[in-house]
C-alpha positions as CSV (number, residue, x, y, z in Angstrom):
1,M,125.5,5.7,187.5
2,S,127.7,7.8,181.1
3,V,124.3,8.7,180.7
4,S,122.6,5.6,180.0
5,S,123.1,1.9,180.2
6,P,120.6,-0.3,178.3
7,A,120.2,-2.5,181.4
8,D,119.9,-0.1,184.3
9,R,117.6,2.6,183.1
10,R,115.0,0.6,184.8
11,R,117.2,-0.1,187.8
12,L,118.4,3.4,188.6
13,G,119.5,5.1,185.4
14,A,122.9,3.6,184.8
15,P,124.9,0.4,185.4
16,R,127.4,2.0,187.8
17,A,128.8,1.3,191.1
18,V,128.9,5.0,192.0
19,A,126.8,7.0,194.3
20,A,126.0,9.4,197.2
21,A,123.0,10.5,199.3
22,V,121.4,13.4,200.9
23,A,118.9,15.0,203.3
24,L,116.8,17.8,201.8
25,L,115.4,20.9,203.6
26,I,112.7,22.5,201.5
27,S,111.2,25.9,202.3
28,T,107.9,26.6,200.6
29,A,106.8,30.0,199.5
30,G,103.1,30.6,199.0
31,V,100.4,28.6,197.2
32,R,101.5,27.1,193.9
33,A,100.3,24.5,191.4
34,E,101.2,20.9,192.0
35,G,104.3,19.9,190.1
36,P,106.0,16.6,189.2
37,L,108.2,16.8,192.3
38,D,105.4,17.1,194.9
39,A,104.8,13.3,195.2
40,Y,108.5,12.8,195.9
41,L,109.3,15.5,198.5
42,P,108.2,15.3,202.1
43,K,105.4,17.5,203.2
44,S,107.3,18.4,206.4
45,G,109.9,20.2,204.2
46,V,112.7,18.1,205.7
47,L,114.3,15.3,203.6
48,A,116.5,13.2,205.8
49,G,118.6,10.8,203.8
50,H,121.7,8.7,203.5
51,I,124.5,8.5,200.9
52,V,124.2,5.1,199.2
53,E,126.5,3.4,196.8
54,L,125.9,0.8,194.1
55,R,128.6,-1.8,193.9
56,V,129.0,-4.2,191.1
57,A,131.7,-6.7,190.2
58,E,135.0,-5.3,188.7
59,E,134.4,-7.3,185.5
60,D,131.0,-5.9,185.0
61,Q,132.3,-2.3,185.7
62,A,135.0,-2.8,183.0
63,I,132.4,-3.9,180.4
64,S,130.2,-0.9,181.4
65,R,133.1,1.5,180.9
66,R,133.8,0.1,177.5
67,F,130.1,0.4,176.6
68,Q,129.9,4.0,177.9
69,L,133.0,5.1,176.1
70,A,131.7,3.7,172.8
71,V,128.4,5.5,173.3
72,Q,130.2,8.8,174.1
73,N,132.3,8.6,171.0
74,N,129.3,7.9,168.8
75,M,126.5,9.8,170.5
76,D,124.6,10.7,167.3
77,W,124.3,7.1,166.4
78,F,123.3,6.1,169.9
79,K,120.5,8.8,170.2
80,H,119.1,7.6,166.9
81,Y,119.4,3.9,168.0
82,V,117.6,4.6,171.3
83,T,114.8,6.6,169.6
84,A,114.1,3.7,167.1
85,N,113.8,1.2,169.9
86,K,110.5,0.2,171.5
87,A,109.9,2.0,174.7
88,G,110.5,-0.2,177.8
89,E,112.5,-2.8,175.9
90,P,116.2,-3.5,176.2
91,L,118.2,-2.3,173.3
92,P,119.1,-5.1,170.8
93,Y,122.9,-5.7,170.5
94,N,124.9,-3.7,168.0
95,P,128.7,-3.8,167.4
96,H,128.8,0.0,167.8
97,M,128.3,-0.7,171.5
98,G,132.0,-1.4,171.8
99,V,131.5,-4.8,173.6
100,T,130.9,-8.3,172.4
101,K,127.4,-9.9,172.2
102,A,128.3,-12.1,175.2
103,Q,129.5,-9.0,177.2
104,Y,126.4,-7.1,176.4
105,D,124.2,-9.9,177.6
106,Q,126.3,-10.0,180.8
107,L,125.7,-6.2,181.1
108,L,122.0,-6.8,180.8
109,R,122.1,-9.3,183.6
110,M,124.4,-7.2,185.8
111,R,123.4,-7.0,189.5
112,A,124.3,-4.3,191.9
113,D,124.3,-4.3,195.7
114,V,123.1,-1.1,197.6
115,V,125.5,-0.1,200.4
116,E,124.4,2.6,202.8
117,K,127.0,5.2,203.7
118,A,127.1,8.4,205.8
119,P,124.1,10.7,206.3
120,I,124.2,14.0,204.5
121,T,122.1,17.2,204.5
122,L,121.2,19.1,201.4
123,A,119.0,22.2,201.5
124,V,116.5,22.7,198.6
125,R,115.0,26.2,199.0
126,R,112.0,27.4,197.0
127,G,112.1,31.0,195.9
128,A,109.2,33.5,195.7
129,D,108.8,32.6,192.0
130,G,108.4,28.9,192.8
131,S,111.8,27.9,191.7
132,I,113.9,25.4,193.7
133,A,117.7,25.9,194.4
134,F,120.1,23.4,196.0
135,A,122.5,24.3,198.8
136,A,124.8,22.1,200.9
137,S,128.2,22.3,202.7
138,D,128.9,18.7,202.4
139,P,131.6,17.9,199.6
140,A,129.4,15.0,198.4
141,A,126.9,17.5,197.1
142,E,129.5,19.6,195.2
143,A,128.1,18.6,191.8
144,L,124.7,20.2,192.7
145,K,126.1,23.7,193.0
146,G,124.4,26.0,190.5
147,T,121.5,23.6,189.9
148,T,118.0,25.1,190.1
149,I,114.5,23.9,189.1
150,P,112.4,26.7,187.6
151,A,108.8,27.1,188.5
152,G,106.6,24.5,186.6
153,E,109.4,21.9,186.9
154,T,109.4,21.2,183.2
155,S,113.2,21.5,183.1
156,I,116.2,21.8,185.4
157,D,119.0,24.3,185.0
158,T,122.5,23.0,185.7
159,P,126.1,24.2,185.2
160,Y,126.2,21.6,182.4
161,G,123.2,23.0,180.5
162,P,119.4,22.7,181.0
163,L,117.9,19.2,181.5
164,T,114.8,19.4,179.2
165,I,114.1,15.7,178.5
166,V,111.4,14.8,181.1
167,T,110.6,11.1,181.5
168,P,108.3,9.3,183.9
169,I,109.9,6.3,185.5
170,H,108.1,3.2,186.5
171,Q,110.6,0.6,187.6
172,K,108.7,-2.7,188.2
173,A,111.5,-5.2,188.7
174,A,111.5,-6.2,192.3
175,N,115.0,-7.7,192.1
176,A,116.6,-4.4,190.8
177,P,118.9,-2.7,193.3
178,F,116.3,-0.2,194.5
179,G,113.3,-2.5,193.8
180,V,110.0,-1.2,192.6
181,W,109.8,2.6,192.3
182,D,108.0,5.4,190.4
183,G,109.4,8.8,189.7
184,V,110.4,11.4,187.1
185,E,113.7,12.1,185.5
186,W,115.1,15.3,183.8
187,A,118.0,14.8,181.4
188,R,120.1,16.2,178.6
189,V,122.0,14.1,176.1
190,A,125.2,15.8,174.9
191,S,125.7,16.0,171.1
192,E,128.9,14.7,169.6
193,G,131.8,17.1,170.1
194,S,129.9,19.1,172.8
195,D,131.9,20.7,175.6
196,Q,129.1,20.0,178.0
197,P,128.4,16.5,179.3
198,S,125.2,14.5,179.4
199,A,123.5,14.8,182.8
200,K,120.3,13.6,184.6
201,I,118.4,14.2,187.8
202,A,115.5,12.1,189.1
203,F,113.3,11.9,192.1
204,G,111.1,8.9,193.0
205,R,109.2,6.8,195.6
206,R,110.1,3.2,196.4
207,S,107.4,0.6,196.9
208,P,106.2,-0.8,199.3
209,S,108.4,1.1,201.8
210,G,107.4,4.6,200.6
211,E,111.0,5.7,200.9
212,G,112.2,8.5,198.6
213,L,114.9,8.1,196.0
214,F,117.0,10.8,194.4
215,Y,119.9,10.6,191.9
216,F,122.0,13.1,190.1
217,Q,124.6,12.1,187.5
218,V,127.0,14.0,185.2
219,A,128.7,11.8,182.6
220,A,132.4,11.6,182.4
221,T,134.3,13.7,179.9
222,K,137.9,13.6,178.6
223,D,138.8,16.1,181.3
224,K,136.7,15.2,184.3
225,P,135.4,11.9,185.8
226,E,131.8,11.1,186.3
227,Q,130.0,12.9,189.1
228,S,127.2,11.0,190.8
229,L,125.0,11.4,193.8
230,V,122.4,8.8,195.0
231,V,120.0,9.4,197.9
232,T,117.5,7.4,199.8
233,Y,115.3,9.4,202.3
234,R,112.2,9.3,204.4
235,L,108.9,10.6,202.9
236,D,106.0,11.8,205.1
């Protein structure tokens, strides 16, 4: 699930067969203003979920890796290219994408199957100042250590830098891996030559089931592989 694939931003945020899942325990302190997360966290304060994995064909994964590597090696171009594109529309093909036109069209058509894995528990504790911090003993949540959401929820602090790009998500394709869902994503796009990778976190609600959806992704670097966590969970 690498920061961005042109096809799967509306599917989940990336054309990857990588994932994980979580159960969240939220302790609320005092009265506070409603934030973007409120619609996607259970009122009971207990988020019980499962690790899930997106699986795609090996050939599609190989094309995706070539695309992602090309983007990572030319991030300044890609950011400009994305900005110039009409919102909600697939990016038109460009040779800088590192794949052929036929491969890019295949990438846009790529399908992924959702496979449910083991349950997992993640604690999300709200501080007296309204901030949210993550805690979990499960190795699957290792990538979330040091991640906090300041009060106001206009950004997310991570070990990889702050995620300050806030984007509402309205995924309307019923045949996408997670179907129709609405949510909000926080992201950062690494500049070329940066020693900190691109990353993103999102929370959402699937329709018509009302099930919650959470994902966290840190792009691969030359020294470390991609880290990814995907969660489906019950909402009150």
